[in-house]
BAKOLVEX-442406 format. One record per residue (C-alpha): x, y, z; residue in three letters; residue number from 1. Coordinates in steps of 0.1 Angstrom, whole numbers, plus 5000, padded with zeros to 4 digits. Last residue first. Example, Ala and Ser with C-alpha at 12.3 -4.5 7.8 and 13.67 -1.06 7.14 Angstrom:
2
{{5137 4989 5071} Ser 2}
{{5123 4955 5078} Ala 1}
***
This chain:
482
{{5211 4565 4874} Glu 482}
{{5215 4602 4881} Lys 481}
{{5196 4620 4854} Thr 480}
{{5211 4654 4845} Glu 479}
{{5236 4636 4823} Arg 478}
{{5209 4620 4802} Gly 477}
{{5216 4640 4771} Lys 476}
{{5250 4657 4772} Ala 475}
{{5251 4690 4790} Pro 474}
{{5235 4721 4775} Arg 473}
{{5257 4752 4770} Arg 472}
{{5237 4785 4772} Ala 471}
{{5244 4788 4809} Ser 470}
{{5225 4807 4837} Ile 469}
{{5190 4798 4828} Arg 468}
{{5169 4814 4854} Thr 467}
{{5149 4792 4878} Thr 466}
{{5176 4792 4905} Ala 465}
{{5178 4830 4905} Lys 464}
{{5141 4834 4909} Arg 463}
{{5141 4810 4939} Ser 462}
{{5127 4776 4937} Ala 461}
{{5093 4759 4942} Gly 460}
{{5083 4726 4926} Val 459}
{{5048 4722 4913} Val 458}
{{5028 4690 4908} Gly 457}
{{5022 4658 4889} Leu 456}
{{5006 4671 4856} Leu 455}
{{4997 4640 4837} Pro 454}
{{5008 4638 4800} Trp 453}
{{4981 4643 4774} Gly 452}
{{5007 4660 4752} Ser 451}
{{4987 4689 4738} Ala 450}
{{4967 4696 4770} Ala 449}
{{4998 4693 4792} Val 448}
{{5018 4716 4769} Leu 447}
{{4989 4741 4767} Asp 446}
{{4986 4742 4805} Arg 445}
{{5023 4749 4808} Val 444}
{{5021 4777 4783} Thr 443}
{{4991 4791 4802} Glu 442}
{{5013 4793 4833} Leu 441}
{{5040 4812 4814} Gly 440}
{{5014 4837 4802} Ala 439}
{{5001 4841 4838} Val 438}
{{5036 4852 4848} Thr 437}
{{5052 4835 4877} Thr 436}
{{5066 4853 4908} Val 435}
{{5086 4836 4936} Arg 434}
{{5100 4810 4912} Gly 433}
{{5084 4781 4893} Val 432}
{{5093 4745 4884} Val 431}
{{5065 4726 4869} Val 430}
{{5065 4688 4871} Val 429}
{{5051 4669 4841} Val 428}
{{5048 4631 4842} Gly 427}
{{5058 4612 4811} Val 426}
{{5039 4585 4794} Thr 425}
{{5063 4564 4773} Asp 424}
{{5055 4560 4735} Asp 423}
{{5086 4579 4724} Ala 422}
{{5083 4603 4694} Gly 421}
{{5085 4634 4716} Pro 420}
{{5120 4624 4728} Asp 419}
{{5125 4643 4761} Ile 418}
{{5158 4661 4764} Asp 417}
{{5143 4697 4761} Glu 416}
{{5118 4689 4788} Phe 415}
{{5146 4683 4813} Ala 414}
{{5148 4648 4825} His 413}
{{5140 4628 4856} Val 412}
{{5141 4590 4858} His 411}
{{5121 4572 4884} Cys 410}
{{5137 4538 4892} Ala 409}
{{5114 4511 4904} Arg 408}
{{5119 4501 4939} Arg 407}
{{5141 4472 4948} Val 406}
{{5134 4435 4951} Pro 405}
{{5158 4415 4974} Val 404}
{{5175 4383 4960} Pro 403}
{{5182 4359 4989} Gln 402}
{{5216 4350 5004} Thr 401}
{{5212 4324 5031} Thr 400}
{{5212 4327 5069} Glu 399}
{{5209 4295 5089} Ser 398}
{{5247 4292 5094} Pro 397}
{{5247 4326 5111} Ser 396}
{{5264 4355 5094} Val 395}
{{5280 4379 5119} Glu 394}
{{5317 4370 5112} Gly 393}
{{5312 4374 5075} Pro 392}
{{5299 4410 5078} Lys 391}
{{5265 4413 5062} Lys 390}
{{5253 4421 5027} Ala 389}
{{5217 4419 5014} Met 388}
{{5213 4416 4977} Val 387}
{{5195 4438 4952} Ala 386}
{{5173 4431 4922} Thr 385}
{{5162 4448 4890} Gly 384}
{{5192 4468 4881} Gly 383}
{{5211 4483 4910} Gly 382}
{{5199 4503 4939} Ala 381}
{{5220 4482 4963} Arg 380}
{{5205 4470 4995} Val 379}
{{5229 4474 5025} Val 378}
{{5229 4456 5058} Ser 377}
{{5255 4460 5086} Thr 376}
{{5253 4442 5119} Gly 375}
{{5258 4449 5156} Ser 374}
{{5249 4420 5178} Arg 373}
{{5217 4421 5199} Gly 372}
{{5209 4385 5194} Gly 371}
{{5201 4390 5158} Pro 370}
{{5213 4423 5144} Gly 369}
{{5213 4457 5159} Asp 368}
{{5218 4483 5133} Ser 367}
{{5246 4500 5115} Asn 366}
{{5235 4518 5083} Leu 365}
{{5255 4518 5051} Ser 364}
{{5267 4544 5027} Pro 363}
{{5272 4537 4990} Gly 362}
{{5287 4511 4967} Asp 361}
{{5275 4479 4985} Gly 360}
{{5293 4446 4980} Ala 359}
{{5322 4457 5003} Asp 358}
{{5309 4438 5033} Glu 357}
{{5312 4404 5015} Gly 356}
{{5324 4405 4979} Gly 355}
{{5302 4377 4968} Glu 354}
{{5270 4379 4987} Pro 353}
{{5266 4378 5025} Ala 352}
{{5243 4353 5040} Gly 351}
{{5206 4357 5045} Gly 350}
{{5180 4370 5070} Asp 349}
{{5146 4370 5053} Pro 348}
{{5135 4400 5033} Val 347}
{{5100 4414 5042} Gly 346}
{{5105 4445 5020} Asn 345}
{{5123 4463 5048} Glu 344}
{{5131 4452 5083} Ala 343}
{{5149 4420 5072} Ala 342}
{{5139 4389 5091} Arg 341}
{{5154 4365 5117} Gly 340}
{{5158 4390 5145} His 339}
{{5154 4425 5130} Arg 338}
{{5174 4441 5103} Leu 337}
{{5171 4478 5091} Gln 336}
{{5179 4483 5054} Val 335}
{{5200 4511 5040} Pro 334}
{{5195 4521 5003} Arg 333}
{{5225 4524 4981} Thr 332}
{{5231 4546 4951} Glu 331}
{{5213 4575 4969} Asp 330}
{{5180 4589 4957} Gly 329}
{{5163 4590 4923} Tyr 328}
{{5141 4620 4931} Val 327}
{{5168 4640 4949} Ala 326}
{{5194 4633 4922} Ala 325}
{{5169 4644 4895} Ala 324}
{{5161 4676 4914} Val 323}
{{5197 4685 4917} Thr 322}
{{5205 4676 4880} Ser 321}
{{5176 4697 4868} Val 320}
{{5187 4727 4889} Leu 319}
{{5223 4723 4876} Arg 318}
{{5211 4721 4840} Pro 317}
{{5194 4755 4843} Pro 316}
{{5157 4754 4833} Leu 315}
{{5142 4761 4798} Pro 314}
{{5115 4786 4793} Gly 313}
{{5081 4794 4808} Pro 312}
{{5070 4785 4834} Ala 311}
{{5098 4760 4834} Gly 310}
{{5092 4723 4828} Val 309}
{{5109 4693 4845} Leu 308}
{{5101 4660 4830} Thr 307}
{{5094 4628 4849} Val 306}
{{5097 4592 4838} Arg 305}
{{5084 4561 4853} Gly 304}
{{5047 4569 4852} Val 303}
{{5018 4552 4870} Gly 302}
{{4999 4584 4880} Glu 301}
{{5001 4576 4917} Lys 300}
{{5036 4563 4914} Lys 299}
{{5048 4595 4898} Ala 298}
{{5032 4615 4926} Ala 297}
{{5048 4593 4952} Leu 296}
{{5082 4596 4935} Arg 295}
{{5078 4634 4933} Val 294}
{{5069 4635 4970} Arg 293}
{{5099 4614 4981} Arg 292}
{{5123 4635 4960} Gly 291}
{{5110 4667 4974} Leu 290}
{{5114 4654 5010} Asp 289}
{{5150 4646 5002} Ala 288}
{{5155 4681 4987} Leu 287}
{{5139 4697 5017} Gln 286}
{{5163 4679 5040} Ala 285}
{{5193 4686 5018} Pro 284}
{{5188 4724 5018} Gly 283}
{{5163 4749 5007} Arg 282}
{{5169 4751 4969} Asp 281}
{{5146 4727 4952} Ala 280}
{{5115 4732 4973} Trp 279}
{{5085 4708 4977} Gly 278}
{{5057 4690 4960} Leu 277}
{{5032 4719 4959} Leu 276}
{{5000 4700 4950} Pro 275}
{{4980 4702 4918} Val 274}
{{4949 4723 4907} Gly 273}
{{4969 4745 4883} Leu 272}
{{4958 4777 4900} Arg 271}
{{4963 4762 4934} Arg 270}
{{4998 4752 4925} Ala 269}
{{5005 4787 4912} Val 268}
{{4991 4801 4945} Arg 267}
{{5014 4779 4964} Arg 266}
{{5045 4790 4945} Gln 265}
{{5041 4826 4953} Gly 264}
{{5029 4856 4934} Pro 263}
{{5009 4851 4901} Ile 262}
{{5015 4876 4874} Thr 261}
{{4996 4898 4850} Pro 260}
{{5013 4916 4821} Arg 259}
{{4993 4946 4809} Val 258}
{{4970 4949 4839} Met 257}
{{4999 4941 4862} Glu 256}
{{5019 4969 4846} Ala 255}
{{4991 4993 4852} Val 254}
{{4989 4983 4888} Val 253}
{{5027 4986 4892} Ala 252}
{{5026 5021 4877} Ile 251}
{{4998 5031 4901} Leu 250}
{{5017 5016 4930} Ile 249}
{{5048 5035 4920} Gly 248}
{{5028 5068 4919} Gly 247}
{{5014 5061 4954} Val 246}
{{5049 5054 4967} Leu 245}
{{5062 5087 4951} Gly 244}
{{5034 5106 4968} Ala 243}
{{5043 5090 5001} Leu 242}
{{5080 5098 4996} Gly 241}
{{5072 5134 4987} Ala 240}
{{5049 5138 5017} Ile 239}
{{5076 5124 5040} Ala 238}
{{5102 5147 5025} Ala 237}
{{5078 5177 5031} Met 236}
{{5072 5167 5067} Met 235}
{{5108 5161 5075} Val 234}
{{5120 5193 5058} Thr 233}
{{5092 5215 5073} Pro 232}
{{5115 5230 5100} Asp 231}
{{5093 5249 5124} Arg 230}
{{5099 5284 5137} Arg 229}
{{5081 5295 5168} Pro 228}
{{5057 5323 5160} Ala 227}
{{5068 5360 5159} Pro 226}
{{5042 5384 5175} Val 225}
{{5016 5405 5157} Ala 224}
{{4993 5425 5179} His 223}
{{4968 5407 5201} Gln 222}
{{4931 5415 5205} Val 221}
{{4927 5436 5174} Val 220}
{{4891 5448 5173} Ser 219}
{{4858 5441 5157} Ala 218}
{{4828 5459 5171} Thr 217}
{{4799 5438 5181} Gly 216}
{{4764 5451 5173} Ala 215}
{{4746 5460 5205} Ser 214}
{{4749 5498 5198} Thr 213}
{{4739 5495 5162} Leu 212}
{{4710 5473 5172} Gln 211}
{{4698 5499 5197} Thr 210}
{{4702 5526 5171} Met 209}
{{4681 5506 5147} Leu 208}
{{4653 5502 5174} Asp 207}
{{4653 5539 5181} Ser 206}
{{4651 5547 5144} Arg 205}
{{4621 5524 5141} Asn 204}
{{4603 5542 5169} Ser 203}
{{4611 5576 5154} Arg 202}
{{4597 5564 5121} Leu 201}
{{4565 5551 5137} Gly 200}
{{4559 5584 5156} Ser 199}
{{4566 5604 5125} Leu 198}
{{4540 5583 5105} Glu 197}
{{4514 5590 5132} Ala 196}
{{4521 5627 5132} Gln 195}
{{4518 5628 5094} Val 194}
{{4484 5610 5095} Arg 193}
{{4471 5634 5122} Glu 192}
{{4483 5664 5102} Arg 191}
{{4466 5651 5071} Glu 190}
{{4433 5648 5090} Asn 189}
{{4436 5684 5103} Ala 188}
{{4445 5697 5068} Ala 187}
{{4413 5680 5055} Ser 186}
{{4392 5696 5082} Ile 185}
{{4405 5731 5075} Asp 184}
{{4398 5752 5105} Pro 183}
{{4384 5787 5097} Phe 182}
{{4400 5810 5122} Thr 181}
{{4432 5788 5119} Gly 180}
{{4442 5756 5138} Gly 179}
{{4440 5731 5109} Ala 178}
{{4458 5754 5084} Arg 177}
{{4485 5762 5109} Arg 176}
{{4491 5726 5118} Ala 175}
{{4493 5715 5082} Leu 174}
{{4518 5743 5075} Pro 173}
{{4541 5729 5103} Gly 172}
{{4537 5691 5096} Leu 171}
{{4553 5693 5061} Lys 170}
{{4587 5703 5073} Asp 169}
{{4585 5676 5101} Glu 168}
{{4576 5650 5075} Leu 167}
{{4606 5659 5053} Lys 166}
{{4630 5658 5083} Gly 165}
{{4616 5624 5094} Ile 164}
{{4621 5610 5059} Arg 163}
{{4658 5620 5059} Glu 162}
{{4663 5607 5094} Asp 161}
{{4648 5574 5084} Ile 160}
{{4671 5571 5053} Glu 159}
{{4701 5579 5075} Asp 158}
{{4691 5553 5100} Val 157}
{{4687 5527 5073} Gln 156}
{{4722 5535 5060} Arg 155}
{{4736 5533 5095} Arg 154}
{{4722 5499 5099} Ile 153}
{{4736 5486 5066} Ala 152}
{{4770 5501 5073} Asp 151}
{{4774 5487 5108} Gln 150}
{{4786 5451 5101} Asn 149}
{{4804 5460 5068} Ser 148}
{{4822 5490 5083} His 147}
{{4832 5471 5114} Asn 146}
{{4845 5442 5094} Ile 145}
{{4864 5465 5070} Gln 144}
{{4881 5483 5098} Arg 143}
{{4891 5450 5115} Val 142}
{{4905 5436 5083} Val 141}
{{4926 5467 5077} Lys 140}
{{4941 5466 5112} Thr 139}
{{4948 5428 5109} Ala 138}
{{4964 5433 5075} Ile 137}
{{4987 5461 5088} Ala 136}
{{4997 5440 5119} Asp 135}
{{5004 5409 5099} Thr 134}
{{5023 5428 5072} Leu 133}
{{5046 5444 5098} Arg 132}
{{5053 5411 5115} Gln 131}
{{5061 5392 5083} Ala 130}
{{5083 5421 5071} Val 129}
{{5103 5419 5103} Ala 128}
{{5107 5381 5101} Pro 127}
{{5119 5382 5065} Asp 126}
{{5112 5350 5045} Arg 125}
{{5075 5356 5049} Asp 124}
{{5045 5338 5064} Lys 123}
{{5014 5357 5077} Val 122}
{{4992 5346 5105} Ser 121}
{{4956 5356 5116} Leu 120}
{{4942 5339 5146} Glu 119}
{{4904 5342 5152} Val 118}
{{4883 5353 5182} Val 117}
{{4846 5347 5176} Thr 116}
{{4846 5318 5199} Ser 115}
{{4837 5282 5190} Ser 114}
{{4873 5269 5193} Gly 113}
{{4900 5293 5183} Leu 112}
{{4895 5297 5145} Gly 111}
{{4922 5297 5120} Thr 110}
{{4932 5323 5093} Val 109}
{{4963 5318 5072} Glu 108}
{{4980 5343 5048} Val 107}
{{5009 5330 5028} Ser 106}
{{4988 5324 4996} Lys 105}
{{4975 5360 4998} Ala 104}
{{5011 5372 5001} Val 103}
{{5019 5354 4968} Lys 102}
{{4989 5371 4951} Arg 101}
{{4998 5405 4964} Ala 100}
{{5034 5402 4951} Ser 99}
{{5060 5415 4975} Arg 98}
{{5084 5445 4976} Asp 97}
{{5072 5459 5008} Ala 96}
{{5067 5496 5011} Lys 95}
{{5044 5492 5041} Gln 94}
{{5018 5515 5027} Glu 93}
{{5020 5500 4992} Arg 92}
{{5020 5465 5005} Leu 91}
{{4989 5472 5027} Val 90}
{{4970 5488 4998} Glu 89}
{{4978 5459 4975} Thr 88}
{{4968 5435 5002} Leu 87}
{{4934 5452 5007} Leu 86}
{{4927 5453 4970} Gly 85}
{{4937 5417 4964} Glu 84}
{{4914 5403 4990} Ser 83}
{{4932 5377 5012} Thr 82}
{{4925 5393 5046} Ala 81}
{{4888 5402 5038} Phe 80}
{{4878 5367 5027} Ala 79}
{{4899 5352 5055} Lys 78}
{{4880 5373 5081} Val 77}
{{4846 5363 5067} Gln 76}
{{4855 5326 5065} Ser 75}
{{4867 5326 5101} Val 74}
{{4835 5344 5112} Val 73}
{{4813 5320 5094} Val 72}
{{4832 5290 5110} Ser 71}
{{4827 5306 5144} Ala 70}
{{4790 5309 5138} Gly 69}
{{4787 5272 5128} Ala 68}
{{4809 5262 5158} Glu 67}
{{4785 5278 5182} Gly 66}
{{4757 5301 5171} Ala 65}
{{4757 5318 5206} Ala 64}
{{4792 5330 5199} Ala 63}
{{4779 5352 5171} Asp 62}
{{4753 5370 5193} Ala 61}
{{4772 5373 5225} Ser 60}
{{4808 5382 5217} Thr 59}
{{4798 5401 5186} Ala 58}
{{4823 5396 5158} Gly 57}
{{4859 5395 5147} Ala 56}
{{4879 5398 5179} Gln 55}
{{4913 5395 5162} Leu 54}
{{4945 5376 5171} Arg 53}
{{4979 5382 5154} Ser 52}
{{5006 5357 5144} Gln 51}
{{5039 5363 5126} Ala 50}
{{5056 5334 5107} Val 49}
{{5092 5333 5095} Ala 48}
{{5102 5310 5066} Ala 47}
{{5125 5280 5073} Pro 46}
{{5162 5286 5066} Glu 45}
{{5173 5264 5037} Arg 44}
{{5203 5241 5044} Gly 43}
{{5183 5210 5037} Ser 42}
{{5153 5217 5016} Met 41}
{{5167 5205 4983} Leu 40}
{{5184 5175 4998} Leu 39}
{{5153 5164 5017} Ala 38}
{{5132 5169 4986} Val 37}
{{5156 5148 4965} Leu 36}
{{5158 5121 4991} Thr 35}
{{5121 5116 4995} Leu 34}
{{5116 5118 4958} Pro 33}
{{5141 5090 4952} Leu 32}
{{5133 5068 4983} Val 31}
{{5096 5061 4974} Thr 30}
{{5097 5056 4937} Met 29}
{{5130 5037 4940} Val 28}
{{5115 5014 4967} Thr 27}
{{5083 5009 4948} Leu 26}
{{5101 5000 4916} Leu 25}
{{5124 4975 4934} Val 24}
{{5094 4960 4951} Trp 23}
{{5076 4955 4918} Tyr 22}
{{5070 4918 4915} Ser 21}
{{5069 4908 4951} Arg 20}
{{5051 4939 4964} Val 19}
{{5026 4945 4937} Val 18}
{{5017 4908 4932} Arg 17}
{{5016 4902 4969} Ala 16}
{{4992 4931 4975} Ala 15}
{{4969 4917 4948} Val 14}
{{4972 4882 4963} Glu 13}
{{4964 4896 4998} Asp 12}
{{4932 4912 4984} Leu 11}
{{4921 4880 4968} Glu 10}
{{4915 4876 4931} Val 9}
{{4890 4848 4926} Ile 8}
{{4894 4832 4892} Lys 7}
{{4865 4809 4887} Gly 6}
{{4860 4772 4877} Lys 5}
{{4894 4761 4888} Pro 4}
{{4911 4739 4862} Arg 3}
{{4910 4702 4866} Thr 2}
{{4940 4681 4857} Met 1}
***
């Protein structure tokens, strides 16, 4: 047996580990929160939503910035609409018994494309309260936006007006001193400087007034209207189920890290470096194929005894008996005849043994005998030889009874019934279910390494079939059909 050099964990193997080993956990973790949320939200009336639309900026300047400008406008409106001071004032004016922090969580602001028009919505259990709060918040937001947009310009205009007034008061005395009987040259120079400064200030004030005029004025485009009600039960239940599924996957991943498993019988066979011989619980056809493959594997390794090993633990007696019967075959083996010779083992046509047609203990196969006549030939799976039996009326004078060699019997035992002191070499066949623990696989490897017995292959079975269903063991050798 050669072990694989590296352990390559494939993506499908990881998914198979989680699904096959923990499908019950994943189902419970998905269905339970989904059902609980659906039950909690069923019968509840969905909250009412009122919507209002605001023109929150200049239609030309802000819209020219595209989506970036629209995003800035939405952020500005939401910042004003969710401020605690504004909401406290609105709740006091509307006499609404609500918490400002809870109302802030129910306020939503969304943009409408790349325009500066935004949609303001408020959610509340009372439709009338939702509509009143939406209108009041929209009005307050518009007022604060207008104040914030124009306040800086107006402040600059006020400062320029104040400076202009002071210069004008200073300009009169300077003009009198410069235009008197004895003109004052210094007063004349100062008057020129003051006049120049006044001209600059008046020009700046004109520019600021132009900016103030062109600055957009925020306004309420649409007053609050009730929005269509939506039942969030389905969405919330789906979110709860998805969250539960993610939690179940995390639990399964942690469990796999603590107790790793191998999903599927073929992956177990690949890990052990041996073939998958067949299936023990998929009907007679699969059992017959399993018996042939086990006999071929035993013949290849040159062993006459096979032991069935669980991964780990003892196997049910019924499963051992079923595999043993499939490996040993029927009590009789049918043989096809052709003209003058037997179709199997090169046996010549011969006469019937003592007992005639009833010499065989098992089923027989009718075939065309010599001359197209119907004949019956049976080879018994007895001790070391077998004889060919034919009906007395169909035996020609030239046919004689000859001994027919039979195949070597392959005995199958449970591992608990193997005598460790015997000198016989025993082939090991591992029986695994849909999911096998890595610790169980290591137990099998340790057994093979300690005994030196060849590992023939893997037999697949369902989880139920590989579980020991009875504590009572049959008598030694009963599970081997000889």
